[in-house]
C-alpha positions as CSV (number, residue, x, y, z in Angstrom):
1,Q,-3.9,4.6,-17.3
2,V,-2.5,5.2,-13.9
3,Q,1.1,5.6,-12.9
4,M,2.3,5.4,-9.3
5,V,5.4,6.4,-7.5
6,E,6.0,5.2,-4.0
7,S,8.1,6.9,-1.3
8,G,8.7,6.8,2.4
9,G,10.4,3.5,2.8
10,G,13.6,3.1,4.7
11,L,15.4,1.4,7.6
12,V,13.6,1.4,10.9
13,Q,14.0,-0.3,14.2
14,P,11.5,-2.8,15.5
15,G,8.5,-1.0,17.0
16,G,9.0,2.0,14.9
17,S,6.7,3.6,12.4
18,L,6.8,4.7,8.8
19,R,4.3,6.4,6.4
20,L,4.5,5.2,2.8
21,S,3.1,7.5,0.2
22,C,2.0,6.7,-3.3
23,A,1.7,9.5,-5.8
24,A,-0.6,8.6,-8.7
25,S,-1.0,10.3,-12.0
26,G,-4.0,9.8,-14.3
27,R,-7.5,11.3,-14.4
28,S,-9.1,8.0,-13.3
29,F,-7.3,7.8,-10.0
30,S,-10.2,9.0,-7.9
31,A,-12.5,6.4,-9.4
32,R,-10.3,3.4,-8.6
33,A,-9.8,1.3,-5.6
34,M,-6.2,1.3,-4.5
35,G,-4.0,-1.1,-2.7
36,W,-0.7,-1.9,-1.1
37,F,1.2,-5.2,-1.6
38,R,4.5,-6.3,-0.4
39,R,7.2,-8.8,-1.4
40,A,9.5,-10.1,1.3
41,P,12.8,-11.7,0.4
42,T,12.3,-15.3,-1.0
43,K,8.5,-14.9,-0.8
44,E,5.7,-14.3,-3.1
45,R,4.1,-10.8,-3.4
46,E,1.2,-10.6,-0.9
47,F,-1.8,-8.4,-0.4
48,V,-1.4,-5.9,2.5
49,A,-4.3,-3.4,2.3
50,A,-6.8,-1.9,0.0
51,I,-9.2,1.1,0.0
52,S,-12.3,1.8,-2.1
53,W,-12.5,4.8,-4.4
54,N,-13.9,7.1,-1.8
55,G,-12.1,5.7,1.2
56,G,-15.3,4.3,2.6
57,S,-14.1,0.7,2.7
58,T,-10.8,-0.6,3.8
59,Y,-9.3,-4.1,3.9
60,Y,-6.3,-5.6,5.5
61,V,-4.4,-8.9,5.7
62,D,-4.8,-10.3,9.1
63,S,-1.1,-10.0,9.9
64,V,-1.2,-6.2,9.8
65,K,-4.6,-5.4,11.2
66,G,-4.3,-2.9,14.1
67,R,-0.9,-1.8,12.9
68,F,-1.3,-0.6,9.4
69,T,-3.7,2.0,8.1
70,I,-4.5,2.8,4.5
71,S,-5.9,6.1,3.5
72,R,-6.2,8.3,0.4
73,D,-6.5,11.9,-0.7
74,N,-8.4,12.2,-4.0
75,V,-7.6,15.9,-4.3
76,K,-3.9,15.3,-4.2
77,N,-3.9,11.9,-5.9
78,L,-2.2,10.3,-3.0
79,V,-2.5,7.0,-1.2
80,Y,-0.9,6.4,2.2
81,L,0.0,3.4,4.2
82,Q,0.7,4.2,7.9
83,I,2.8,1.4,9.4
84,N,3.1,1.2,13.2
85,S,4.7,-1.3,15.5
86,L,7.0,-2.6,12.8
87,K,8.3,-6.1,13.0
88,P,11.3,-7.7,11.3
89,E,8.8,-9.8,9.3
90,D,7.4,-6.6,7.8
91,T,10.7,-6.2,5.9
92,A,9.8,-6.2,2.2
93,V,9.4,-4.1,-0.9
94,Y,6.0,-2.4,-0.7
95,Y,4.1,-1.8,-3.9
96,C,1.2,0.6,-4.6
97,A,-1.4,-0.7,-6.9
98,A,-4.5,0.5,-8.8
99,Y,-7.5,-1.6,-9.4
100,S,-9.7,-1.4,-12.4
101,T,-12.8,-1.2,-10.2
102,S,-14.0,1.4,-7.8
103,M,-14.7,-1.1,-5.0
104,V,-12.3,-3.7,-3.9
105,V,-13.2,-7.2,-5.2
106,A,-11.8,-10.1,-3.1
107,G,-9.0,-11.8,-5.0
108,A,-9.0,-9.4,-7.8
109,S,-5.6,-8.5,-9.3
110,P,-4.7,-4.8,-9.7
111,A,-4.4,-3.3,-13.1
112,Y,-1.4,-1.1,-12.5
113,W,1.6,-1.3,-10.3
114,G,4.2,1.1,-8.9
115,Q,7.9,0.3,-8.7
116,G,8.0,-0.3,-5.0
117,T,9.7,1.1,-2.0
118,Q,12.0,-0.9,0.4
119,V,11.1,-1.2,4.0
120,T,13.7,-2.8,6.3
121,V,13.0,-3.4,9.9
122,S,16.1,-4.2,11.8
123,S,17.9,-3.3,15.0
């Protein structure tokens, strides 16, 4: 089992940056693909980014490509989401997620979820 705690969210102006962190516990962390999802007000939760077990492969939803970067540190059991050039439409609760596989499988649902961290983009 994997438990995750997200941090790093907050209120930021358009064009600003944030780095979200996900601290994971559990011995299987380094063997799992990890991902970030988000849920904006009145919308369904959506996939944002994912990374394979060793960081060798990364995936992004089109709307964040070039602005968001996912990375991981398997020694510290951390996953990061660097968010640049923030837009008001990026406002959402961001969730860290752990997959049951080591590689990211398109369309697969994560096995474990964090509680989320709020990101608000507003002037």
